[in-house]
Biotite code that builds the C-alpha atoms (Angstrom):
import biotite.structure as struc

atoms = struc.array([
    struc.Atom([-6.891, 19.775, -11.574], chain_id="A", res_id=1, res_name="MET", atom_name="CA", element="C"),
    struc.Atom([-8.448, 19.916, -8.108], chain_id="A", res_id=2, res_name="ALA", atom_name="CA", element="C"),
    struc.Atom([-6.346, 18.610, -5.229], chain_id="A", res_id=3, res_name="VAL", atom_name="CA", element="C"),
    struc.Atom([-8.346, 17.042, -2.409], chain_id="A", res_id=4, res_name="VAL", atom_name="CA", element="C"),
    struc.Atom([-7.296, 16.107, 1.106], chain_id="A", res_id=5, res_name="ASP", atom_name="CA", element="C"),
    struc.Atom([-8.191, 12.471, 1.823], chain_id="A", res_id=6, res_name="LEU", atom_name="CA", element="C"),
    struc.Atom([-6.713, 12.183, 5.297], chain_id="A", res_id=7, res_name="ARG", atom_name="CA", element="C"),
    struc.Atom([-9.226, 10.717, 7.786], chain_id="A", res_id=8, res_name="PRO", atom_name="CA", element="C"),
    struc.Atom([-11.214, 13.213, 9.831], chain_id="A", res_id=9, res_name="LEU", atom_name="CA", element="C"),
    struc.Atom([-12.523, 12.715, 13.389], chain_id="A", res_id=10, res_name="PRO", atom_name="CA", element="C"),
    struc.Atom([-15.875, 10.918, 13.370], chain_id="A", res_id=11, res_name="VAL", atom_name="CA", element="C"),
    struc.Atom([-17.641, 13.879, 14.997], chain_id="A", res_id=12, res_name="ASN", atom_name="CA", element="C"),
    struc.Atom([-16.895, 16.158, 12.032], chain_id="A", res_id=13, res_name="ARG", atom_name="CA", element="C"),
    struc.Atom([-19.903, 16.380, 9.684], chain_id="A", res_id=14, res_name="HIS", atom_name="CA", element="C"),
    struc.Atom([-21.342, 12.955, 10.676], chain_id="A", res_id=15, res_name="PRO", atom_name="CA", element="C"),
    struc.Atom([-24.749, 13.695, 9.122], chain_id="A", res_id=16, res_name="ALA", atom_name="CA", element="C"),
    struc.Atom([-23.153, 13.670, 5.685], chain_id="A", res_id=17, res_name="ARG", atom_name="CA", element="C"),
    struc.Atom([-20.112, 11.437, 6.058], chain_id="A", res_id=18, res_name="ARG", atom_name="CA", element="C"),
    struc.Atom([-21.658, 8.310, 7.579], chain_id="A", res_id=19, res_name="ILE", atom_name="CA", element="C"),
    struc.Atom([-24.548, 8.083, 5.056], chain_id="A", res_id=20, res_name="PRO", atom_name="CA", element="C"),
    struc.Atom([-22.107, 8.813, 2.222], chain_id="A", res_id=21, res_name="GLN", atom_name="CA", element="C"),
    struc.Atom([-19.819, 6.030, 3.448], chain_id="A", res_id=22, res_name="LEU", atom_name="CA", element="C"),
    struc.Atom([-22.670, 3.518, 3.610], chain_id="A", res_id=23, res_name="LEU", atom_name="CA", element="C"),
    struc.Atom([-24.154, 4.504, 0.236], chain_id="A", res_id=24, res_name="VAL", atom_name="CA", element="C"),
    struc.Atom([-20.703, 4.346, -1.335], chain_id="A", res_id=25, res_name="GLY", atom_name="CA", element="C"),
    struc.Atom([-20.085, 0.840, 0.007], chain_id="A", res_id=26, res_name="LEU", atom_name="CA", element="C"),
    struc.Atom([-23.516, -0.380, -1.117], chain_id="A", res_id=27, res_name="VAL", atom_name="CA", element="C"),
    struc.Atom([-22.875, 0.982, -4.614], chain_id="A", res_id=28, res_name="LEU", atom_name="CA", element="C"),
    struc.Atom([-19.378, -0.502, -4.619], chain_id="A", res_id=29, res_name="TYR", atom_name="CA", element="C"),
    struc.Atom([-20.719, -3.963, -3.795], chain_id="A", res_id=30, res_name="ALA", atom_name="CA", element="C"),
    struc.Atom([-23.426, -3.593, -6.443], chain_id="A", res_id=31, res_name="THR", atom_name="CA", element="C"),
    struc.Atom([-20.811, -2.633, -9.012], chain_id="A", res_id=32, res_name="SER", atom_name="CA", element="C"),
    struc.Atom([-18.834, -5.757, -8.134], chain_id="A", res_id=33, res_name="MET", atom_name="CA", element="C"),
    struc.Atom([-21.899, -7.923, -8.737], chain_id="A", res_id=34, res_name="ALA", atom_name="CA", element="C"),
    struc.Atom([-22.559, -6.206, -12.082], chain_id="A", res_id=35, res_name="MET", atom_name="CA", element="C"),
    struc.Atom([-19.031, -6.954, -13.277], chain_id="A", res_id=36, res_name="GLN", atom_name="CA", element="C"),
    struc.Atom([-19.264, -10.559, -12.112], chain_id="A", res_id=37, res_name="ILE", atom_name="CA", element="C"),
    struc.Atom([-22.559, -11.079, -13.952], chain_id="A", res_id=38, res_name="ARG", atom_name="CA", element="C"),
    struc.Atom([-21.024, -9.487, -17.067], chain_id="A", res_id=39, res_name="GLY", atom_name="CA", element="C"),
    struc.Atom([-18.508, -12.381, -17.096], chain_id="A", res_id=40, res_name="ALA", atom_name="CA", element="C"),
    struc.Atom([-16.017, -10.440, -19.215], chain_id="A", res_id=41, res_name="LEU", atom_name="CA", element="C"),
    struc.Atom([-13.342, -10.068, -16.551], chain_id="A", res_id=42, res_name="GLY", atom_name="CA", element="C"),
    struc.Atom([-13.272, -8.448, -13.117], chain_id="A", res_id=43, res_name="ILE", atom_name="CA", element="C"),
    struc.Atom([-10.789, -6.474, -11.029], chain_id="A", res_id=44, res_name="ASN", atom_name="CA", element="C"),
    struc.Atom([-7.745, -8.303, -9.596], chain_id="A", res_id=45, res_name="PRO", atom_name="CA", element="C"),
    struc.Atom([-8.989, -8.648, -6.015], chain_id="A", res_id=46, res_name="TRP", atom_name="CA", element="C"),
    struc.Atom([-12.343, -9.963, -7.229], chain_id="A", res_id=47, res_name="ASP", atom_name="CA", element="C"),
    struc.Atom([-10.536, -12.454, -9.475], chain_id="A", res_id=48, res_name="VAL", atom_name="CA", element="C"),
    struc.Atom([-8.973, -13.776, -6.265], chain_id="A", res_id=49, res_name="LEU", atom_name="CA", element="C"),
    struc.Atom([-12.314, -13.740, -4.443], chain_id="A", res_id=50, res_name="HIS", atom_name="CA", element="C"),
    struc.Atom([-14.027, -15.553, -7.309], chain_id="A", res_id=51, res_name="GLU", atom_name="CA", element="C"),
    struc.Atom([-11.205, -18.085, -7.528], chain_id="A", res_id=52, res_name="GLY", atom_name="CA", element="C"),
    struc.Atom([-11.517, -18.905, -3.832], chain_id="A", res_id=53, res_name="ILE", atom_name="CA", element="C"),
    struc.Atom([-15.297, -19.140, -4.226], chain_id="A", res_id=54, res_name="THR", atom_name="CA", element="C"),
    struc.Atom([-14.778, -21.690, -7.013], chain_id="A", res_id=55, res_name="GLU", atom_name="CA", element="C"),
    struc.Atom([-12.640, -23.833, -4.720], chain_id="A", res_id=56, res_name="GLN", atom_name="CA", element="C"),
    struc.Atom([-14.771, -23.633, -1.555], chain_id="A", res_id=57, res_name="THR", atom_name="CA", element="C"),
    struc.Atom([-18.450, -23.827, -0.560], chain_id="A", res_id=58, res_name="PRO", atom_name="CA", element="C"),
    struc.Atom([-18.334, -20.200, 0.622], chain_id="A", res_id=59, res_name="LEU", atom_name="CA", element="C"),
    struc.Atom([-20.372, -17.426, -0.985], chain_id="A", res_id=60, res_name="SER", atom_name="CA", element="C"),
    struc.Atom([-18.608, -14.578, -2.785], chain_id="A", res_id=61, res_name="PHE", atom_name="CA", element="C"),
    struc.Atom([-19.546, -12.170, -0.010], chain_id="A", res_id=62, res_name="GLY", atom_name="CA", element="C"),
    struc.Atom([-18.199, -14.500, 2.676], chain_id="A", res_id=63, res_name="SER", atom_name="CA", element="C"),
    struc.Atom([-14.908, -14.769, 0.818], chain_id="A", res_id=64, res_name="VAL", atom_name="CA", element="C"),
    struc.Atom([-14.589, -10.986, 0.531], chain_id="A", res_id=65, res_name="THR", atom_name="CA", element="C"),
    struc.Atom([-15.186, -10.657, 4.287], chain_id="A", res_id=66, res_name="ALA", atom_name="CA", element="C"),
    struc.Atom([-12.657, -13.341, 5.211], chain_id="A", res_id=67, res_name="ILE", atom_name="CA", element="C"),
    struc.Atom([-10.091, -11.869, 2.844], chain_id="A", res_id=68, res_name="THR", atom_name="CA", element="C"),
    struc.Atom([-10.700, -8.422, 4.302], chain_id="A", res_id=69, res_name="GLY", atom_name="CA", element="C"),
    struc.Atom([-10.105, -9.675, 7.842], chain_id="A", res_id=70, res_name="VAL", atom_name="CA", element="C"),
    struc.Atom([-6.913, -11.474, 6.811], chain_id="A", res_id=71, res_name="LEU", atom_name="CA", element="C"),
    struc.Atom([-5.651, -8.332, 5.099], chain_id="A", res_id=72, res_name="VAL", atom_name="CA", element="C"),
    struc.Atom([-6.426, -6.355, 8.258], chain_id="A", res_id=73, res_name="LEU", atom_name="CA", element="C"),
    struc.Atom([-4.160, -8.711, 10.208], chain_id="A", res_id=74, res_name="LEU", atom_name="CA", element="C"),
    struc.Atom([-1.345, -7.630, 7.902], chain_id="A", res_id=75, res_name="LEU", atom_name="CA", element="C"),
    struc.Atom([-1.915, -4.066, 9.111], chain_id="A", res_id=76, res_name="TRP", atom_name="CA", element="C"),
    struc.Atom([-0.539, -4.970, 12.563], chain_id="A", res_id=77, res_name="ILE", atom_name="CA", element="C"),
    struc.Atom([3.180, -5.083, 11.647], chain_id="A", res_id=78, res_name="PRO", atom_name="CA", element="C"),
    struc.Atom([2.611, -2.085, 9.367], chain_id="A", res_id=79, res_name="LEU", atom_name="CA", element="C"),
    struc.Atom([1.188, -0.075, 12.307], chain_id="A", res_id=80, res_name="ARG", atom_name="CA", element="C"),
    struc.Atom([-1.890, 0.935, 10.358], chain_id="A", res_id=81, res_name="GLN", atom_name="CA", element="C"),
    struc.Atom([-4.981, 1.987, 12.310], chain_id="A", res_id=82, res_name="ARG", atom_name="CA", element="C"),
    struc.Atom([-8.462, 1.029, 11.106], chain_id="A", res_id=83, res_name="PRO", atom_name="CA", element="C"),
    struc.Atom([-11.359, 3.452, 11.229], chain_id="A", res_id=84, res_name="GLY", atom_name="CA", element="C"),
    struc.Atom([-15.136, 3.115, 11.078], chain_id="A", res_id=85, res_name="ILE", atom_name="CA", element="C"),
    struc.Atom([-14.877, 3.062, 7.305], chain_id="A", res_id=86, res_name="GLY", atom_name="CA", element="C"),
    struc.Atom([-12.439, 0.148, 7.449], chain_id="A", res_id=87, res_name="THR", atom_name="CA", element="C"),
    struc.Atom([-14.799, -2.052, 9.451], chain_id="A", res_id=88, res_name="VAL", atom_name="CA", element="C"),
    struc.Atom([-17.834, -0.978, 7.429], chain_id="A", res_id=89, res_name="ALA", atom_name="CA", element="C"),
    struc.Atom([-15.955, -1.831, 4.235], chain_id="A", res_id=90, res_name="ASN", atom_name="CA", element="C"),
    struc.Atom([-15.598, -5.452, 5.316], chain_id="A", res_id=91, res_name="VAL", atom_name="CA", element="C"),
    struc.Atom([-19.142, -5.914, 6.637], chain_id="A", res_id=92, res_name="VAL", atom_name="CA", element="C"),
    struc.Atom([-21.294, -3.913, 4.199], chain_id="A", res_id=93, res_name="VAL", atom_name="CA", element="C"),
    struc.Atom([-19.625, -5.114, 1.003], chain_id="A", res_id=94, res_name="ILE", atom_name="CA", element="C"),
    struc.Atom([-19.809, -8.755, 2.105], chain_id="A", res_id=95, res_name="ALA", atom_name="CA", element="C"),
    struc.Atom([-23.540, -8.536, 2.795], chain_id="A", res_id=96, res_name="LEU", atom_name="CA", element="C"),
    struc.Atom([-24.557, -6.427, -0.189], chain_id="A", res_id=97, res_name="VAL", atom_name="CA", element="C"),
    struc.Atom([-22.554, -8.223, -2.886], chain_id="A", res_id=98, res_name="VAL", atom_name="CA", element="C"),
    struc.Atom([-24.301, -11.525, -2.137], chain_id="A", res_id=99, res_name="ASP", atom_name="CA", element="C"),
    struc.Atom([-27.700, -9.791, -2.176], chain_id="A", res_id=100, res_name="ALA", atom_name="CA", element="C"),
    struc.Atom([-26.887, -8.061, -5.471], chain_id="A", res_id=101, res_name="ALA", atom_name="CA", element="C"),
    struc.Atom([-25.724, -11.310, -7.067], chain_id="A", res_id=102, res_name="LEU", atom_name="CA", element="C"),
    struc.Atom([-29.044, -12.864, -6.028], chain_id="A", res_id=103, res_name="ALA", atom_name="CA", element="C"),
    struc.Atom([-31.127, -10.221, -7.828], chain_id="A", res_id=104, res_name="VAL", atom_name="CA", element="C"),
    struc.Atom([-29.026, -9.335, -10.882], chain_id="A", res_id=105, res_name="ILE", atom_name="CA", element="C"),
    struc.Atom([-29.864, -11.917, -13.575], chain_id="A", res_id=106, res_name="PRO", atom_name="CA", element="C"),
    struc.Atom([-27.427, -13.622, -15.897], chain_id="A", res_id=107, res_name="GLU", atom_name="CA", element="C"),
    struc.Atom([-27.270, -11.530, -19.107], chain_id="A", res_id=108, res_name="PRO", atom_name="CA", element="C"),
    struc.Atom([-28.829, -13.018, -22.237], chain_id="A", res_id=109, res_name="ALA", atom_name="CA", element="C"),
    struc.Atom([-26.209, -11.894, -24.757], chain_id="A", res_id=110, res_name="GLY", atom_name="CA", element="C"),
    struc.Atom([-22.989, -10.005, -25.381], chain_id="A", res_id=111, res_name="LEU", atom_name="CA", element="C"),
    struc.Atom([-24.546, -6.486, -25.507], chain_id="A", res_id=112, res_name="PRO", atom_name="CA", element="C"),
    struc.Atom([-26.067, -7.007, -22.060], chain_id="A", res_id=113, res_name="ALA", atom_name="CA", element="C"),
    struc.Atom([-22.771, -8.335, -20.724], chain_id="A", res_id=114, res_name="ARG", atom_name="CA", element="C"),
    struc.Atom([-20.906, -5.314, -22.088], chain_id="A", res_id=115, res_name="ILE", atom_name="CA", element="C"),
    struc.Atom([-23.501, -2.992, -20.552], chain_id="A", res_id=116, res_name="ALA", atom_name="CA", element="C"),
    struc.Atom([-23.077, -4.664, -17.163], chain_id="A", res_id=117, res_name="LEU", atom_name="CA", element="C"),
    struc.Atom([-19.299, -4.421, -17.406], chain_id="A", res_id=118, res_name="LEU", atom_name="CA", element="C"),
    struc.Atom([-19.197, -0.759, -18.426], chain_id="A", res_id=119, res_name="VAL", atom_name="CA", element="C"),
    struc.Atom([-21.942, 0.251, -16.005], chain_id="A", res_id=120, res_name="GLY", atom_name="CA", element="C"),
    struc.Atom([-20.264, -1.688, -13.219], chain_id="A", res_id=121, res_name="GLY", atom_name="CA", element="C"),
    struc.Atom([-16.880, -0.056, -13.750], chain_id="A", res_id=122, res_name="VAL", atom_name="CA", element="C"),
    struc.Atom([-18.342, 3.460, -13.925], chain_id="A", res_id=123, res_name="VAL", atom_name="CA", element="C"),
    struc.Atom([-20.436, 2.820, -10.813], chain_id="A", res_id=124, res_name="LEU", atom_name="CA", element="C"),
    struc.Atom([-17.318, 1.456, -9.110], chain_id="A", res_id=125, res_name="ASN", atom_name="CA", element="C"),
    struc.Atom([-15.538, 4.742, -9.777], chain_id="A", res_id=126, res_name="GLY", atom_name="CA", element="C"),
    struc.Atom([-18.409, 6.758, -8.285], chain_id="A", res_id=127, res_name="VAL", atom_name="CA", element="C"),
    struc.Atom([-18.678, 4.419, -5.298], chain_id="A", res_id=128, res_name="ALA", atom_name="CA", element="C"),
    struc.Atom([-14.933, 4.476, -4.609], chain_id="A", res_id=129, res_name="THR", atom_name="CA", element="C"),
    struc.Atom([-14.911, 8.282, -4.638], chain_id="A", res_id=130, res_name="ALA", atom_name="CA", element="C"),
    struc.Atom([-17.926, 8.307, -2.310], chain_id="A", res_id=131, res_name="ALA", atom_name="CA", element="C"),
    struc.Atom([-16.606, 6.003, 0.388], chain_id="A", res_id=132, res_name="TYR", atom_name="CA", element="C"),
    struc.Atom([-13.019, 7.266, 0.197], chain_id="A", res_id=133, res_name="VAL", atom_name="CA", element="C"),
    struc.Atom([-14.273, 10.853, 0.113], chain_id="A", res_id=134, res_name="GLY", atom_name="CA", element="C"),
    struc.Atom([-16.189, 10.299, 3.355], chain_id="A", res_id=135, res_name="ALA", atom_name="CA", element="C"),
    struc.Atom([-12.754, 10.243, 5.054], chain_id="A", res_id=136, res_name="ARG", atom_name="CA", element="C"),
    struc.Atom([-13.697, 7.686, 7.708], chain_id="A", res_id=137, res_name="LEU", atom_name="CA", element="C"),
    struc.Atom([-10.739, 5.351, 7.194], chain_id="A", res_id=138, res_name="GLY", atom_name="CA", element="C"),
    struc.Atom([-9.391, 3.345, 4.255], chain_id="A", res_id=139, res_name="PRO", atom_name="CA", element="C"),
    struc.Atom([-10.585, -0.075, 3.185], chain_id="A", res_id=140, res_name="GLY", atom_name="CA", element="C"),
    struc.Atom([-8.421, -3.055, 4.206], chain_id="A", res_id=141, res_name="PRO", atom_name="CA", element="C"),
    struc.Atom([-6.758, -3.368, 0.797], chain_id="A", res_id=142, res_name="ARG", atom_name="CA", element="C"),
    struc.Atom([-6.161, 0.380, 0.476], chain_id="A", res_id=143, res_name="ASP", atom_name="CA", element="C"),
    struc.Atom([-4.567, 0.438, 3.929], chain_id="A", res_id=144, res_name="GLY", atom_name="CA", element="C"),
    struc.Atom([-2.326, -2.493, 3.048], chain_id="A", res_id=145, res_name="LEU", atom_name="CA", element="C"),
    struc.Atom([-1.126, -0.600, -0.014], chain_id="A", res_id=146, res_name="MET", atom_name="CA", element="C"),
    struc.Atom([-0.372, 2.648, 1.802], chain_id="A", res_id=147, res_name="THR", atom_name="CA", element="C"),
    struc.Atom([1.126, 0.821, 4.776], chain_id="A", res_id=148, res_name="GLY", atom_name="CA", element="C"),
    struc.Atom([3.538, -1.152, 2.626], chain_id="A", res_id=149, res_name="LEU", atom_name="CA", element="C"),
    struc.Atom([4.480, 1.976, 0.711], chain_id="A", res_id=150, res_name="ALA", atom_name="CA", element="C"),
    struc.Atom([5.248, 3.762, 3.952], chain_id="A", res_id=151, res_name="GLY", atom_name="CA", element="C"),
    struc.Atom([7.321, 0.919, 5.401], chain_id="A", res_id=152, res_name="ARG", atom_name="CA", element="C"),
    struc.Atom([9.289, 0.059, 2.257], chain_id="A", res_id=153, res_name="THR", atom_name="CA", element="C"),
    struc.Atom([9.763, 3.516, 0.807], chain_id="A", res_id=154, res_name="GLY", atom_name="CA", element="C"),
    struc.Atom([8.429, 2.262, -2.524], chain_id="A", res_id=155, res_name="TRP", atom_name="CA", element="C"),
    struc.Atom([5.949, 4.367, -4.480], chain_id="A", res_id=156, res_name="SER", atom_name="CA", element="C"),
    struc.Atom([2.242, 3.707, -3.997], chain_id="A", res_id=157, res_name="VAL", atom_name="CA", element="C"),
    struc.Atom([2.029, 2.937, -7.719], chain_id="A", res_id=158, res_name="ARG", atom_name="CA", element="C"),
    struc.Atom([4.713, 0.237, -7.481], chain_id="A", res_id=159, res_name="LEU", atom_name="CA", element="C"),
    struc.Atom([3.239, -1.295, -4.334], chain_id="A", res_id=160, res_name="VAL", atom_name="CA", element="C"),
    struc.Atom([-0.263, -1.368, -5.810], chain_id="A", res_id=161, res_name="ARG", atom_name="CA", element="C"),
    struc.Atom([1.006, -2.932, -9.018], chain_id="A", res_id=162, res_name="THR", atom_name="CA", element="C"),
    struc.Atom([2.859, -5.649, -7.116], chain_id="A", res_id=163, res_name="CYS", atom_name="CA", element="C"),
    struc.Atom([-0.109, -6.435, -4.861], chain_id="A", res_id=164, res_name="ILE", atom_name="CA", element="C"),
    struc.Atom([-2.658, -6.535, -7.663], chain_id="A", res_id=165, res_name="GLU", atom_name="CA", element="C"),
    struc.Atom([-0.410, -8.601, -9.941], chain_id="A", res_id=166, res_name="ALA", atom_name="CA", element="C"),
    struc.Atom([0.034, -11.113, -7.116], chain_id="A", res_id=167, res_name="THR", atom_name="CA", element="C"),
    struc.Atom([-3.662, -11.440, -6.277], chain_id="A", res_id=168, res_name="VAL", atom_name="CA", element="C"),
    struc.Atom([-4.588, -11.523, -9.972], chain_id="A", res_id=169, res_name="LEU", atom_name="CA", element="C"),
    struc.Atom([-2.206, -14.400, -10.655], chain_id="A", res_id=170, res_name="PHE", atom_name="CA", element="C"),
    struc.Atom([-3.359, -16.299, -7.568], chain_id="A", res_id=171, res_name="ALA", atom_name="CA", element="C"),
    struc.Atom([-7.013, -15.775, -8.468], chain_id="A", res_id=172, res_name="GLY", atom_name="CA", element="C"),
    struc.Atom([-6.434, -16.895, -12.052], chain_id="A", res_id=173, res_name="TRP", atom_name="CA", element="C"),
    struc.Atom([-4.755, -20.088, -10.826], chain_id="A", res_id=174, res_name="LEU", atom_name="CA", element="C"),
    struc.Atom([-7.808, -20.743, -8.628], chain_id="A", res_id=175, res_name="LEU", atom_name="CA", element="C"),
    struc.Atom([-10.237, -20.285, -11.526], chain_id="A", res_id=176, res_name="GLY", atom_name="CA", element="C"),
    struc.Atom([-11.199, -16.611, -11.298], chain_id="A", res_id=177, res_name="GLY", atom_name="CA", element="C"),
    struc.Atom([-12.420, -14.792, -14.416], chain_id="A", res_id=178, res_name="THR", atom_name="CA", element="C"),
    struc.Atom([-9.722, -12.796, -16.208], chain_id="A", res_id=179, res_name="VAL", atom_name="CA", element="C"),
    struc.Atom([-10.628, -11.062, -19.459], chain_id="A", res_id=180, res_name="GLY", atom_name="CA", element="C"),
    struc.Atom([-11.055, -7.817, -21.318], chain_id="A", res_id=181, res_name="VAL", atom_name="CA", element="C"),
    struc.Atom([-13.032, -6.468, -18.382], chain_id="A", res_id=182, res_name="GLY", atom_name="CA", element="C"),
    struc.Atom([-9.976, -6.867, -16.141], chain_id="A", res_id=183, res_name="THR", atom_name="CA", element="C"),
    struc.Atom([-7.930, -4.705, -18.499], chain_id="A", res_id=184, res_name="VAL", atom_name="CA", element="C"),
    struc.Atom([-10.771, -2.190, -18.897], chain_id="A", res_id=185, res_name="PHE", atom_name="CA", element="C"),
    struc.Atom([-11.093, -1.877, -15.134], chain_id="A", res_id=186, res_name="TYR", atom_name="CA", element="C"),
    struc.Atom([-7.363, -1.370, -14.686], chain_id="A", res_id=187, res_name="ALA", atom_name="CA", element="C"),
    struc.Atom([-7.297, 1.411, -17.296], chain_id="A", res_id=188, res_name="LEU", atom_name="CA", element="C"),
    struc.Atom([-10.539, 3.151, -16.340], chain_id="A", res_id=189, res_name="ALA", atom_name="CA", element="C"),
    struc.Atom([-10.851, 3.020, -12.557], chain_id="A", res_id=190, res_name="ILE", atom_name="CA", element="C"),
    struc.Atom([-8.083, 5.521, -11.785], chain_id="A", res_id=191, res_name="GLY", atom_name="CA", element="C"),
    struc.Atom([-9.336, 8.300, -14.083], chain_id="A", res_id=192, res_name="PRO", atom_name="CA", element="C"),
    struc.Atom([-12.953, 7.679, -13.066], chain_id="A", res_id=193, res_name="LEU", atom_name="CA", element="C"),
    struc.Atom([-12.217, 7.844, -9.355], chain_id="A", res_id=194, res_name="THR", atom_name="CA", element="C"),
    struc.Atom([-10.071, 10.940, -9.830], chain_id="A", res_id=195, res_name="GLN", atom_name="CA", element="C"),
    struc.Atom([-12.889, 12.635, -11.740], chain_id="A", res_id=196, res_name="ALA", atom_name="CA", element="C"),
    struc.Atom([-15.474, 12.012, -9.010], chain_id="A", res_id=197, res_name="PHE", atom_name="CA", element="C"),
    struc.Atom([-13.296, 12.618, -5.931], chain_id="A", res_id=198, res_name="LEU", atom_name="CA", element="C"),
    struc.Atom([-13.432, 16.455, -6.067], chain_id="A", res_id=199, res_name="PRO", atom_name="CA", element="C"),
    struc.Atom([-17.240, 16.244, -6.186], chain_id="A", res_id=200, res_name="LEU", atom_name="CA", element="C"),
    struc.Atom([-17.651, 13.766, -3.337], chain_id="A", res_id=201, res_name="LEU", atom_name="CA", element="C"),
    struc.Atom([-14.805, 14.429, -0.903], chain_id="A", res_id=202, res_name="THR", atom_name="CA", element="C"),
    struc.Atom([-15.892, 15.993, 2.379], chain_id="A", res_id=203, res_name="VAL", atom_name="CA", element="C"),
    struc.Atom([-13.830, 19.075, 3.185], chain_id="A", res_id=204, res_name="ARG", atom_name="CA", element="C"),
    struc.Atom([-13.472, 20.075, 6.798], chain_id="A", res_id=205, res_name="ASP", atom_name="CA", element="C"),
    struc.Atom([-13.156, 23.795, 6.141], chain_id="A", res_id=206, res_name="GLY", atom_name="CA", element="C"),
    struc.Atom([-10.437, 24.207, 8.754], chain_id="A", res_id=207, res_name="ARG", atom_name="CA", element="C"),
    struc.Atom([-7.430, 25.297, 6.775], chain_id="A", res_id=208, res_name="GLY", atom_name="CA", element="C"),
    struc.Atom([-8.074, 22.926, 3.887], chain_id="A", res_id=209, res_name="GLU", atom_name="CA", element="C"),
    struc.Atom([-8.160, 24.165, 0.350], chain_id="A", res_id=210, res_name="ARG", atom_name="CA", element="C"),
    struc.Atom([-8.914, 22.637, -2.997], chain_id="A", res_id=211, res_name="GLU", atom_name="CA", element="C"),
    struc.Atom([-5.746, 23.820, -4.690], chain_id="A", res_id=212, res_name="GLY", atom_name="CA", element="C"),
    struc.Atom([-5.297, 23.731, -8.434], chain_id="A", res_id=213, res_name="SER", atom_name="CA", element="C"),
])
């Protein structure tokens, strides 16, 4: 299995590839979110929270994701996490694109179309996650919260992520977010999918880095 280095690189290293890859990855990520929402078979835990808040407020889904992202960034302060270009772009690009994608992706007519949107959305999410993470321009707000808490508490990343996602999933469900088979499918599939695409999409600096095995 290939081992890739995901530590952020200085912005001036390979900008002609990394910045476009970051932006394309975030656009695809937002599109994948909209596909899963339109599938209406269950969405990932953070989007359950976003959808739940949307149900309870007049805000658009994209606006809620942006506000949530900013609030999560505030939690970085006591954790001494530092945002990068990718962190800021994550908040702005996803918020804008997800609303646009929801406006153009129609409601599916039947179950086969809903399943296709769910499966396609989850696979695209894996590609998009590998693309924007692999650009190595800084983690997204939620990723940084996870790694920051793991570093401060000494808990494993797996435990911290499980606790965070269980909390936001429960809160989102209470607010009316969609929980279903798609939520379970996402939880089971997104890790292996992202891991499969990361070696293909991660930018390597070439200065002492190696793929490993």
